[in-house]
NUDO-725293 format. One record per residue: x, y, z of N, C-alpha, C in turn; residue in one letter. Coordinates in steps of 0.05 Angstrom, whole numbers. Example, Ala and Ser with C-alpha at 12.3 -4.5 7.8 and 13.67 -1.06 7.14 Angstrom:
<recs>
      nu      nv      nw     cau     cav     caw      cu      cv      cw  aa
     264    -114     156     246     -90     156     264     -66     156   A
     257     -45     142     273     -21     143     258       1     157   S
</recs>
This chain:
<recs>
      nu      nv      nw     cau     cav     caw      cu      cv      cw  aa
    4601    1428     295    4584    1444     312    4570    1466     296   M
    4586    1479     279    4575    1501     263    4554    1491     244   K
    4559    1467     232    4540    1455     214    4514    1448     229   R
    4516    1438     253    4493    1431     269    4476    1456     276   L
    4490    1477     283    4477    1502     290    4462    1513     265   T
    4476    1511     242    4463    1521     217    4438    1504     210   A
    4440    1478     215    4417    1461     210    4393    1468     227   L
    4398    1473     253    4377    1480     271    4364    1507     263   F
    4381    1525     254    4372    1552     245    4354    1549     220   F
    4362    1531     202    4347    1527     177    4320    1515     184   L
    4319    1496     202    4294    1483     211    4275    1504     223   I
    4287    1522     239    4271    1543     252    4259    1561     231   F
    4275    1569     212    4265    1588     191    4243    1575     175   V
    4247    1549     167    4226    1535     152    4201    1532     167   L
    4203    1526     193    4180    1523     210    4164    1549     212   S
    4179    1571     216    4167    1597     218    4153    1604     192   F
    4165    1598     170    4153    1604     144    4127    1589     140   S
    4127    1564     147    4103    1548     144    4080    1558     162   Q
    4088    1568     186    4068    1579     204    4056    1604     192   F
    4073    1621     180    4064    1646     169    4044    1641     146   A
    4051    1621     129    4034    1615     106    4007    1604     116   V
    4008    1588     137    3983    1576     148    3965    1598     159   A
    3976    1621     167    3960    1642     178    3947    1660     157   D
    3955    1655     131    3944    1671     109    3921    1655      96   S
    3897    1667      94    3874    1653      83    3862    1669      61   C
    3862    1658      36    3851    1671      13    3823    1662       8   K
    3804    1680      10    3776    1674       5    3767    1683     -23   F
    3748    1669     -35    3735    1678     -59    3705    1678     -53   V
    3691    1697     -64    3662    1699     -61    3650    1711     -87   T
    3625    1716     -87    3611    1726    -111    3592    1749    -104   F
    3585    1766    -123    3568    1789    -116    3540    1780    -107   P
    3531    1793     -85    3505    1789     -74    3495    1816     -64   I
    3472    1826     -74    3463    1852     -65    3463    1855     -35   P
    3474    1877     -26    3476    1884       2    3497    1867      17   L
    3499    1842      11    3517    1824      26    3546    1824      16   M
    3550    1824     -10    3576    1825     -22    3575    1845     -46   V
    3582    1870     -40    3581    1891     -61    3609    1895     -74   E
    3630    1889     -59    3657    1890     -69    3675    1875     -49   S
    3701    1874     -54    3719    1861     -35    3722    1876      -9   S
    3711    1901      -8    3713    1918      15    3686    1925      27   E
    3664    1919      13    3638    1929      22    3617    1907      21   K
    3601    1906      42    3580    1885      43    3578    1873      71   G
    3555    1863      78    3552    1851     105    3569    1826     108   I
    3569    1809      88    3586    1785      90    3616    1793      91   F
    3623    1814      78    3651    1823      78    3659    1833     106   I
    3642    1849     118    3647    1859     145    3648    1836     165   E
    3630    1817     162    3629    1793     179    3655    1778     177   L
    3664    1773     152    3688    1757     147    3713    1771     158   T
    3715    1797     155    3738    1812     165    3739    1811     195   K
    3716    1813     208    3715    1811     237    3723    1783     247   E
    3714    1763     232    3722    1735     238    3752    1732     235   I
    3763    1744     215    3792    1743     211    3808    1754     234   G
    3798    1777     245    3811    1789     268    3811    1770     292   K
    3787    1758     297    3784    1741     320    3799    1715     318   R
    3801    1705     294    3814    1679     290    3844    1681     286   S
    3855    1706     283    3883    1710     280    3893    1703     252   G
    3874    1703     232    3881    1697     205    3884    1722     188   L
    3904    1722     171    3908    1744     152    3891    1739     128   D
    3867    1751     127    3847    1744     107    3848    1764      83   I
    3847    1752      59    3843    1768      35    3818    1758      21   S
    3804    1776       7    3779    1768      -6    3779    1777     -35   I
    3771    1759     -53    3768    1766     -81    3740    1760     -90   E
    3728    1778    -104    3700    1775    -114    3700    1769    -144   V
    3688    1746    -151    3687    1737    -179    3658    1730    -186   L
    3652    1729    -212    3625    1719    -220    3621    1691    -207   P
    3596    1685    -201    3589    1662    -185    3601    1636    -195   T
    3597    1629    -221    3607    1604    -231    3637    1603    -231   K
    3650    1625    -237    3679    1625    -236    3690    1623    -208   R
    3676    1635    -189    3684    1633    -161    3683    1604    -151   A
    3661    1591    -158    3658    1562    -150    3680    1545    -163   V
    3685    1551    -189    3705    1536    -204    3733    1540    -192   H
    3740    1565    -186    3767    1571    -176    3771    1558    -149   E
    3750    1558    -132    3752    1545    -106    3755    1515    -110   F
    3739    1504    -128    3740    1475    -134    3767    1467    -144   G
    3781    1485    -158    3808    1479    -168    3830    1485    -148   S
    3822    1491    -123    3840    1495    -101    3858    1520    -105   A
    3847    1540    -120    3863    1565    -123    3858    1584    -100   K
    3838    1577     -83    3832    1593     -60    3829    1574     -36   F
    3835    1585     -12    3833    1569      12    3804    1566      21   D
    3788    1588      18    3761    1588      28    3741    1600       9   G
    3716    1594      14    3694    1604      -3    3670    1611      15   F
    3657    1633       9    3633    1640      23    3614    1656       5   F
    3588    1655      10    3574    1637      29    3572    1609      15   P
    3578    1588      30    3578    1561      19    3552    1547      26   G
    3542    1531       6    3519    1514      10    3524    1488      -3   L
    3513    1466       7    3519    1439      -3    3515    1437     -33   D
    3494    1449     -43    3487    1447     -72    3509    1457     -90   I
    3527    1474     -80    3546    1488     -97    3571    1471    -103   M
    3576    1450     -88    3602    1436     -90    3598    1407    -100   F
    3616    1399    -118    3616    1371    -127    3641    1356    -117   N
    3652    1366     -96    3675    1353     -84    3673    1356     -53   K
    3689    1341     -39    3689    1343     -10    3701    1370      -2   K
    3690    1381      20    3700    1406      31    3702    1403      61   I
    3715    1423      73    3716    1425     103    3699    1449     110   S
    3674    1444     120    3656    1467     126    3660    1477     155   P
    3655    1503     158    3654    1514     185    3627    1508     197   S
    3623    1516     222    3596    1516     233    3578    1534     216   N
    3553    1530     216    3535    1546     199    3536    1575     207   E
    3535    1592     187    3532    1621     191    3503    1626     198   I
    3485    1616     182    3456    1618     187    3442    1599     168   Y
    3416    1599     169    3400    1583     151    3389    1601     129   I
    3393    1593     104    3382    1609      81    3354    1599      75   K
    3335    1618      76    3307    1611      70    3300    1624      43   Y
    3290    1608      25    3280    1619      -1    3250    1619       0   D
    3238    1640     -12    3209    1643     -12    3199    1645     -41   F
    3174    1639     -45    3161    1643     -71    3146    1670     -71   A
    3157    1689     -86    3144    1715     -89    3125    1713    -112   F
    3101    1723    -109    3080    1722    -130    3065    1749    -131   T
    3050    1752    -153    3034    1776    -156    3009    1775    -137   K
    3002    1798    -127    2978    1799    -110    2954    1788    -126   K
    2938    1771    -111    2914    1760    -124    2918    1734    -137   G
    2943    1725    -141    2948    1700    -154    2951    1676    -135   S
    2951    1682    -109    2954    1661     -89    2983    1658     -80   G
    2986    1650     -54    3012    1646     -42    3021    1617     -46   L
    3047    1613     -50    3058    1586     -54    3078    1580     -31   I
    3074    1558     -18    3090    1551       5    3104    1523       2   T
    3098    1509     -19    3110    1482     -24    3121    1480     -52   T
    3139    1461     -55    3151    1456     -82    3129    1446    -101   V
    3110    1431     -90    3088    1420    -106    3071    1443    -117   E
    3070    1465    -103    3054    1488    -111    3066    1503    -135   G
    3091    1496    -143    3104    1508    -166    3096    1496    -192   L
    3083    1473    -191    3076    1458    -215    3059    1475    -234   A
    3066    1475    -259    3051    1489    -279    3057    1519    -280   G
    3075    1529    -264    3081    1557    -263    3107    1563    -278   K
    3109    1587    -289    3134    1597    -301    3150    1610    -278   K
    3172    1598    -272    3187    1605    -248    3212    1621    -254   I
    3214    1644    -242    3238    1661    -246    3259    1654    -225   G
    3284    1650    -234    3306    1646    -217    3329    1665    -226   I
    3348    1669    -208    3370    1688    -215    3395    1672    -221   T
    3408    1680    -243    3432    1666    -253    3454    1664    -232   S
    3464    1640    -227    3487    1637    -209    3480    1633    -180   G
    3454    1636    -173    3447    1634    -145    3442    1605    -138   Y
    3449    1597    -113    3446    1569    -105    3418    1563     -94   P
    3403    1548    -109    3376    1540    -100    3377    1512     -88   Y
    3358    1506     -71    3356    1480     -58    3354    1458     -79   A
    3366    1435     -73    3367    1413     -92    3340    1403    -100   K
    3321    1403     -81    3294    1392     -88    3279    1411    -107   E
    3289    1435    -110    3277    1454    -129    3291    1453    -156   I
    3317    1458    -155    3332    1462    -180    3336    1437    -196   I
    3334    1414    -183    3337    1388    -199    3310    1376    -206   T
    3289    1390    -200    3262    1380    -207    3256    1385    -237   N
    3258    1365    -253    3256    1367    -282    3227    1374    -291   K
    3208    1372    -274    3180    1378    -282    3174    1408    -280   S
    3193    1423    -268    3188    1452    -264    3199    1468    -288   L
    3186    1491    -293    3193    1508    -316    3207    1533    -306   D
    3234    1534    -310    3250    1556    -300    3256    1576    -322   F
    3257    1601    -315    3266    1622    -333    3286    1639    -317   E
    3310    1643    -328    3332    1656    -314    3335    1685    -321   T
    3341    1701    -301    3347    1730    -305    3374    1735    -293   A
    3387    1757    -301    3414    1764    -291    3415    1773    -262   N
    3393    1784    -252    3393    1794    -225    3365    1794    -213   N
    3363    1798    -187    3337    1798    -173    3319    1820    -182   D
    3330    1843    -188    3314    1866    -197    3299    1860    -223   L
    3313    1847    -242    3300    1840    -267    3277    1820    -262   N
    3282    1801    -245    3261    1781    -239    3237    1794    -226   N
    3242    1813    -208    3220    1827    -195    3203    1842    -215   T
    3216    1856    -234    3201    1870    -254    3186    1852    -273   K
    3198    1828    -279    3184    1809    -296    3159    1798    -282   K
    3162    1793    -256    3139    1783    -241    3117    1804    -239   L
    3124    1828    -234    3105    1850    -233    3090    1854    -259   S
    3104    1849    -281    3092    1853    -308    3077    1828    -317   A
    3078    1806    -302    3064    1782    -310    3079    1764    -330   G
    3105    1769    -333    3121    1753    -352    3130    1727    -340   R
    3129    1725    -313    3133    1700    -299    3112    1699    -277   I
    3107    1675    -267    3086    1671    -247    3096    1672    -218   D
    3122    1663    -215    3134    1661    -189    3163    1670    -191   V
    3173    1682    -170    3201    1688    -168    3211    1676    -142   F
    3230    1657    -144    3241    1644    -120    3267    1660    -112   I
    3268    1669     -87    3290    1685     -79    3292    1684     -48   V
    3317    1688     -39    3322    1690     -10    3307    1715       1   E
    3296    1713      24    3278    1734      34    3289    1762      34   E
    3314    1765      45    3326    1792      47    3332    1803      19   K
    3342    1786       2    3349    1795     -26    3323    1803     -41   S
    3302    1787     -37    3277    1793     -50    3265    1819     -41   G
    3266    1824     -15    3255    1849      -4    3271    1873     -14   L
    3298    1869     -16    3315    1890     -26    3308    1897     -55   K
    3303    1876     -71    3296    1880     -99    3269    1894    -102   A
    3250    1887     -84    3224    1900     -84    3227    1930     -78   L
    3244    1936     -58    3248    1964     -51    3261    1980     -74   E
    3280    1967     -87    3294    1981    -109    3276    1985    -133   S
    3258    1965    -138    3241    1967    -162    3218    1986    -159   S
    3209    1989    -134    3187    2008    -130    3159    1995    -135   G
    3158    1970    -143    3133    1957    -149    3118    1951    -123   V
    3092    1950    -125    3076    1946    -101    3056    1923    -104   T
    3057    1908    -126    3038    1887    -131    3049    1859    -126   N
    3069    1857    -109    3082    1831    -104    3080    1824     -75   I
    3075    1798     -69    3072    1789     -41    3088    1762     -38   V
    3092    1754     -13    3104    1728      -7    3094    1719      20   Y
    3094    1693      25    3083    1681      50    3103    1683      73   P
    3106    1706      85    3126    1710     107    3123    1689     128   K
    3145    1677     136    3145    1656     157    3140    1628     146   G
    3135    1626     119    3131    1600     107    3149    1596      83   K
    3174    1590      88    3194    1587      66    3188    1563      48   P
    3197    1566      23    3194    1544       4    3216    1523       9   L
    3240    1532      17    3262    1514      22    3281    1527      41   S
    3299    1511      53    3320    1521      70    3346    1506      66   K
    3368    1521      70    3395    1509      66    3414    1521      87   Q
    3432    1504      97    3453    1514     115    3474    1530      99   K
    3482    1553     110    3502    1570      98    3527    1570     116   V
    3550    1567     104    3575    1564     120    3599    1574     104   Y
    3622    1575     117    3647    1580     103    3658    1553      95   Y
    3666    1550      69    3677    1525      59    3707    1527      55   A
    3721    1506      62    3750    1505      58    3758    1479      45   F
    3783    1478      36    3793    1454      22    3793    1430      41   Q
    3790    1406      30    3787    1382      47    3814    1370      55   P
    3832    1387      64    3858    1377      74    3862    1387     102   D
    3885    1380     114    3890    1387     142    3890    1418     146   S
    3901    1432     127    3901    1461     129    3872    1472     128   K
    3856    1461     110    3828    1470     108    3813    1464     134   G
    3818    1441     146    3804    1434     170    3812    1453     193   K
    3838    1461     193    3847    1480     213    3833    1507     210   Q
    3830    1516     185    3816    1541     179    3787    1539     188   F
    3774    1517     182    3746    1513     189    3742    1514     219   A
    3761    1502     234    3759    1502     263    3763    1530     274   S
    3782    1545     264    3787    1572     274    3763    1591     268   K
    3753    1588     243    3730    1605     236    3705    1598     253   I
    3701    1573     258    3679    1564     274    3681    1575     303   S
    3704    1575     314    3709    1586     341    3703    1616     341   E
    3712    1630     320    3707    1659     318    3677    1665     315   A
    3663    1649     299    3635    1653     295    3620    1649     322   L
    3627    1628     336    3614    1623     362    3619    1646     381   L
    3643    1656     382    3650    1679     399    3633    1704     392   S
    3630    1709     366    3614    1732     357    3585    1729     363   M
    3574    1705     361    3546    1700     367    3541    1703     397   K
    3560    1695     413    3557    1697     442    3557    1726     452   K
    3574    1743     441    3576    1770     451    3559    1790     436   D
    3543    1780     416    3524    1798     403    3535    1812     378   G
    3561    1808     372    3573    1821     348    3561    1811     322   T
    3556    1784     321    3545    1772     298    3518    1784     291   F
    3500    1786     311    3473    1797     307    3475    1826     299   E
    3493    1841     311    3496    1869     305    3503    1874     275   K
    3520    1857     264    3528    1859     236    3506    1849     218   I
    3495    1826     224    3475    1813     206    3448    1827     207   M
    3442    1842     228    3416    1855     231    3412    1876     210   S
    3433    1886     198    3431    1906     177    3420    1894     151   R
    3418    1867     150    3407    1854     126    3377    1850     128   A
    3366    1858     150    3337    1853     154    3321    1876     141   K
</recs>
C-alpha cells in the first residue's frame, strides 16, 4: 500500500513538473529600431509581454543579432521567435495567427521618380539593411543589384547622398530613419507598397510548439478585440 501511494505521489510530481515547464516560453528576437530596443524595451517587447500575461505563459526574451537569432531558433534552443516571416525559416514551424502585414516600400530621392513594382527596381543600385527579412520575390531576384548597410540610418544617408538609387525598407522603420537623419530630399509612394509579408510568432514544429502557437493566437485575438493591440502598436505609426 505504501509503495502504491509513493508511486501515485511520484506520478503527481512528474505531471506537475511537466506542466510547469510547458508554461515557460523562451523567445528569441533581434534588434529593430523602435520595435525591439532591448529585452525590456520596444513595441514588440511590450506586445509580447502583454500576450504572455493573457496566455498564462511565463515568457522570457533574449535579443541576439539577426542571423544568430534565426540560427538559435532553428537549432531549437528557443521555444519561440518573433517577428517571424516565411522567408526567414528553412524548416517547418508552428506559426501563430498573424500579428500584422509587413509592407516594404521603395524610398527614393526627390525628382528621381517613385517605384511601386519589383520590375521598377531594374537597373537601380538598391540599398538593403543587413539581417532584415525581405520578400522572396525581391531578395532572390538575381537580376537586381543590392548594396548592404548595417542599419536603416546608414542607408538613408547613402540614398540622400546619391550613393544608392533606392532604399527598400518597412514603412515605419524608414520613416523613423528619415526623422533621425534629418534629411529632407527622400520620398516614397505612400499606400503603394513594393511587397508585403505576414508577420507572426513562430514556434517549434512539435506538440509543445503548437500549444504555444494556439495560446498566443488566442491572446492576440483577445487584444485585437478589446483595443489593447491597437493601443500598443499605434506608437509605431
